C-alpha positions in Angstrom: 27.8 52.8 30.4 31.0 52.8 32.0 31.6 49.7 34.5 31.2 51.0 38.9 33.5 49.2 41.3 30.6 48.0 44.0 30.3 46.2 46.4 28.0 43.6 47.2 25.1 42.9 44.9 24.8 46.5 43.7 23.4 46.7 40.3 24.9 49.3 38.0 21.5 51.0 37.5 21.8 51.6 41.3 25.5 52.6 41.4 24.3 55.2 39.0 21.4 56.8 41.1 23.9 57.4 43.9 26.7 58.8 42.0 23.8 61.3 40.4 22.7 62.1 43.6 26.1 62.9 45.2 26.7 64.8 42.0 23.4 66.7 42.4 23.8 67.9 46.2 27.4 69.1 45.1 26.1 71.3 42.0 23.6 72.3 44.3 26.3 73.4 47.0 28.0 75.4 44.3 24.9 76.9 43.4 25.0 78.1 46.8 28.4 79.4 46.3 27.6 81.3 43.5 25.1 83.5 45.2 26.4 83.6 48.6 29.5 86.5 47.4 26.8 88.8 46.1 24.2 88.3 48.6 26.6 88.8 50.9 28.3 92.1 50.0 26.2 94.5 52.1 27.7 92.5 55.3 31.0 92.4 54.3 30.9 96.4 53.0 29.3 97.0 56.2 31.9 94.7 58.4 35.5 95.0 56.6 35.0 98.7 54.7 36.7 97.8 51.5 37.5 99.9 48.8 35.4 99.6 45.6 38.8 98.0 44.2 39.3 95.3 47.3 35.6 94.4 46.7 35.9 93.9 42.9 38.7 91.8 43.6 37.0 89.9 46.1 34.2 89.0 43.4 36.9 88.2 40.7 39.2 85.8 43.3 36.8 82.9 43.2 36.1 82.9 39.1 40.1 82.8 38.8 40.1 80.2 41.0 37.6 78.2 39.5 39.3 78.7 36.0 42.2 77.2 37.1 40.4 74.4 39.3 38.6 73.6 36.3 41.7 73.0 33.8 43.7 71.3 36.5 40.9 69.0 37.9 39.7 67.7 34.7 42.9 67.1 33.5 44.1 65.6 36.8 40.7 63.1 37.1 41.6 61.2 33.1 45.0 60.4 35.1 43.9 59.4 38.6 40.3 58.6 38.6 37.0 61.0 39.3 36.2 60.0 42.6 39.5 61.3 44.2 39.5 64.4 42.6 35.9 65.6 43.0 36.1 64.8 46.6 39.4 66.8 47.2 37.5 69.3 45.7 34.4 69.6 47.3 36.3 69.6 50.6 38.9 71.9 49.3 35.5 74.1 48.8 34.2 73.3 52.3 37.2 74.3 54.4 37.8 77.4 51.9 34.0 78.9 52.4 34.2 78.4 56.2 37.4 80.5 56.6 35.7 83.0 54.1 33.4 83.0 57.1 35.9 83.5 59.6 38.5 85.9 57.3 38.9 89.3 59.6 40.2 91.5 56.8 40.0 91.9 53.1 43.4 90.4 52.3 42.6 87.0 54.0 39.0 86.9 52.9 39.9 86.8 49.1 42.6 84.3 49.2 40.2 82.2 51.1 37.5 83.2 47.8 40.6 81.7 45.6 40.8 78.7 47.2 36.9 78.3 47.5 37.2 78.4 43.6 40.2 76.9 43.0 37.9 73.6 44.7 34.7 74.6 43.0 36.8 74.5 39.5 37.7 71.1 40.7 34.4 69.7 41.3 32.1 71.7 38.4 34.0 69.4 35.4 34.1 66.2 37.1 30.2 66.2 38.2 29.0 66.4 34.5 31.7 63.6 33.4 31.0 61.3 36.3 27.5 61.3 35.7 28.4 60.7 31.7 30.7 57.9 32.7 27.8 56.1 34.4 24.9 56.8 32.7 23.3 54.5 30.1 23.4 56.4 26.6 19.9 56.5 26.3 18.9 58.6 29.4 22.4 60.9 29.5 21.0 63.9 28.7 17.9 63.8 31.5 20.5 63.0 34.4 23.5 65.3 32.8 20.1 68.0 33.6 19.2 66.8 36.8 22.4 67.3 37.7 22.9 70.9 36.5 19.6 72.2 38.0 21.3 71.5 41.6 23.0 74.7 40.4 20.0 76.8 40.8 18.2 75.1 43.3 21.3 75.8 45.5 21.1 79.4 44.6 17.3 79.8 45.7 18.2 77.8 48.9 21.1 80.4 49.4 18.3 83.7 48.6 16.2 81.5 51.4 19.2 81.9 53.9 19.6 85.5 53.1 16.1 86.2 54.1 16.4 84.6 57.4 19.8 86.8 58.3 20.1 90.0 58.4 23.2 92.0 56.2 25.8 91.6 59.4 25.0 87.9 59.7 26.3 87.4 56.5 29.6 85.3 58.1 26.8 82.4 58.6 26.5 82.3 55.1 29.6 81.4 54.0 29.6 78.8 57.5 26.5 77.1 56.2 27.9 77.0 52.8 31.1 75.3 54.0 29.3 72.6 56.3 27.4 71.3 53.6 30.0 70.3 51.2 31.9 69.2 53.9 29.5 66.6 54.5 28.9 65.7 51.4 32.6 65.1 50.8 32.9 62.7 53.7 30.1 60.8 52.7 31.1 60.4 49.1 34.5 58.9 50.4 32.4 56.5 52.1 29.0 56.0 49.5 30.5 57.0 46.1 31.2 54.3 43.4 34.3 54.8 41.7 33.2 54.3 37.7 36.4 51.7 36.5 38.6 53.6 34.1 41.1 52.2 31.9 44.6 52.8 33.6 47.0 55.9 32.7 49.3 53.5 31.1 46.7 51.7 28.9 45.6 55.5 27.7 49.2 57.1 27.0 46.9 60.3 26.0 44.6 60.7 28.9 44.6 64.6 29.7 46.3 65.3 27.0 44.8 68.7 25.9 46.3 68.4 22.4 43.5 65.2 22.6 40.7 67.7 22.5 41.3 68.9 19.0 42.6 65.1 17.7 40.6 62.8 15.5 38.0 65.3 13.9 37.6 66.7 17.1 38.8 70.7 16.4 36.1 72.2 15.2 32.9 70.6 17.4 35.8 71.9 20.7 36.2 75.2 19.4 32.4 75.7 19.0 31.8 74.2 22.5 33.6 76.8 23.8 32.4 79.5 22.3 28.7 78.7 22.7 29.9 78.2 26.5 31.6 81.3 27.0 28.7 83.1 25.2 25.6 81.4 26.7 27.7 81.8 30.4 28.1 85.3 29.6 24.7 86.5 29.0 23.1 83.6 31.9 25.5 85.9 34.3 24.9 89.4 33.5 21.5 88.3 34.2 21.7 86.9 37.3 24.1 90.1 38.8 21.6 93.1 36.4 18.4 91.8 35.6 16.7 93.1 38.7 18.5 96.5 38.5 17.5 97.0 34.6 14.2 95.7 35.3 14.0 98.6 38.0 15.3 100.6 34.9 12.7 100.3 32.9 10.1 101.1 36.1 9.6 97.8 38.0 9.7 98.1 42.2 12.2 96.7 43.7 10.1 94.3 45.0 8.8 93.1 41.5 11.8 93.2 40.5 12.8 90.4 42.6 9.9 88.5 41.8 11.0 88.4 38.0 14.4 87.3 39.5 12.7 84.5 40.6 11.1 83.4 38.4 13.9 83.4 35.7 15.6 80.9 37.8 12.9 78.8 38.7 11.3 78.9 34.9 15.3 78.2 33.8 15.6 74.7 36.3 12.2 73.5 35.6 13.0 74.0 31.7 17.1 72.8 32.2 14.7 69.6 33.3 12.4 69.6 30.2 15.0 70.0 28.0 17.2 66.9 29.0 14.3 64.6 29.4 13.6 65.3 25.7 16.9 65.4 24.3 17.1 61.6 25.1 13.7 61.3 23.0 12.7 61.3 18.9 11.9 64.8 20.1 15.4 66.2 20.2 15.5 68.0 17.2 12.7 70.3 18.3 14.1 71.0 21.4 17.2 72.2 20.0 15.5 74.4 17.7 12.5 75.6 19.9 15.8 76.3 22.1 17.4 78.1 19.8 14.9 80.4 18.8 13.8 81.1 21.9 16.8 82.7 23.4 16.6 85.8 21.0 13.2 86.0 21.3 12.9 86.1 24.9 15.4 88.9 25.1 13.6 91.5 23.0 10.5 90.5 24.9 12.4 91.4 27.9 14.0 94.6 26.8 10.1 95.9 24.8 7.8 94.6 27.0 4.9 96.7 28.8 6.5 97.8 32.4 4.5 95.8 34.4 5.0 93.2 36.5 2.9 90.3 34.8 4.3 90.7 31.5 8.0 91.4 32.8 7.9 88.5 35.0 6.7 86.1 32.0 9.3 87.6 29.8 12.2 87.5 32.0 10.7 83.5 33.1 10.8 82.8 29.3 14.2 84.1 29.2 15.7 82.3 31.9 14.3 78.9 30.7 16.0 79.3 27.1 19.1 80.5 28.5 19.3 77.3 31.0 18.2 75.0 28.5 21.0 75.9 26.4 23.3 75.3 28.9 21.8 71.8 29.3 22.3 70.9 25.6 25.7 72.3 25.5 26.6 70.3 29.0 24.9 67.2 26.7 27.1 67.8 24.1 30.5 68.0 25.6 29.5 64.8 28.0 28.8 62.8 24.6 31.5 64.4 22.3 34.6 63.3 24.0 35.5 59.9 25.4 36.4 58.4 28.3 40.0 59.0 28.9 40.0 62.9 28.1 36.3 63.4 28.9 37.6 65.1 32.2 40.2 67.1 30.3 37.1 67.9 28.1 35.0 69.1 30.4 37.2 71.0 32.5 38.2 72.8 29.3 34.9 73.9 28.8 33.8 75.4 32.3 37.1 77.3 32.1 35.7 78.6 29.1 32.0 79.3 30.9 33.8 81.2 33.8 35.5 83.5 31.2 32.1 84.1 30.1 30.9 84.8 33.8 33.5 87.0 34.4 33.3 88.4 30.6 29.0 89.6 30.9 28.9 91.5 34.6 31.6 93.6 33.0 29.7 94.6 29.9 26.9 95.9 31.4 28.7 97.9 33.7 30.5 99.2 30.8 27.4 99.8 28.9 25.6 101.5 32.2 28.6 103.5 32.5 28.7 104.6 29.0 24.7 105.8 29.4 23.1 102.9 27.5 19.6 102.6 28.7 18.3 99.4 30.0 16.6 98.5 27.3 19.7 99.3 25.3 21.6 97.3 27.5 19.3 94.0 26.8 19.5 94.9 23.1 23.1 94.8 23.2 23.1 91.5 24.0 20.9 90.4 20.7 24.5 89.4 18.6 26.1 87.5 21.6 22.5 85.4 22.1 22.2 85.0 18.2 26.1 83.7 18.3 25.3 81.5 21.3 22.1 80.1 19.8 24.4 79.3 16.2 27.0 77.1 18.5 23.9 75.6 20.2 22.2 74.6 17.0 25.2 73.4 15.2 26.7 71.3 17.8 23.0 70.1 19.3 21.7 69.3 15.4 21.2 65.4 15.7 23.0 63.8 12.4 26.2 62.4 12.6 29.4 63.9 12.6 32.7 62.3 11.7 34.0 60.4 14.9 30.7 60.5 16.9 28.0 58.1 16.2 24.5 59.1 16.3 25.0 63.8 16.1 26.2 65.5 18.1 24.1 64.6 21.3 24.7 60.8 20.7 27.3 59.1 23.3 31.1 59.1 21.9 32.7 55.8 22.5 35.5 55.3 25.1 
């Protein structure tokens, strides 16, 4: 566990618990924002009358900002420290989310979303890196999982807020979504422990992207990027298109919404269980079941009878498999880079993930425009999920590799 700069008699365990709590809350805010743009689209269309092109740029802006923010924020944190970069990113995210809610035209709205994404991107790699820095090796995967499930929890909160608001109140969604990270960011400044880092002058390579490929890390870095890209492509395609695909298979709109809730809820639960199991001697079983479950669950969703109970169970199974795969990947990413370059490494994998998040919904739109049925769209994803499974299996297999003690899910030495 990394040393923590802390006042008084606070123990390392207490300091780590505070860090994990703050990172969970920050991830929850990110999850709220990820869902906000989609659920606010109807109100934005009614209020600001955007063209389809303008609406598409609005949706893409946050993802573009996220990619840039992740790459910059991760490297910067390795140079000057996690806490200042994380808190600054969270505060930027909060301010720009409020500006989104106050925007009077599509141009200002899009710029606000781009800057919101910049803040989100700077925060996400540092959430995972900070948790990995301060957590004991024996519980690292569980705490990473705990942090990660803040995102689906935040998405559920955004959904609950939407149920209480009519489409013409879409601005309130961004105002609430901005006030929360502002409060959390201010509390972070006051109470978040700061892990003691090795100064840049003692680590001249801190933050160098080239370090991700040196010391025997080339193959696992490339496989990590591929795994995150493919897993995120699948996840975000489902988050955006699963309700419509299930309606195309014969479910009513309300029934498809229930299946989507099951996808996220079971996914969050599976993520937590996967994180807990990965810290035990059963981690091989966890990795193996996840790899096998992803394509099986996809086939079930594509071909199961068009009954609400059956498809809801299948959607929950699919959500659990996909999100458990993300936890394994984040656990590997947190372990395979030493502290001096962990932020840079996490920034790169978050960037790869966001490229997948952009590609997934676009792929579904292309397939549907080409006349594919919902079943054919889902079946077309089989090569993608098989590729993701291969990456997860190779990375998560618990055997030692050069430069990493105890296998890919072991802890890298600082």
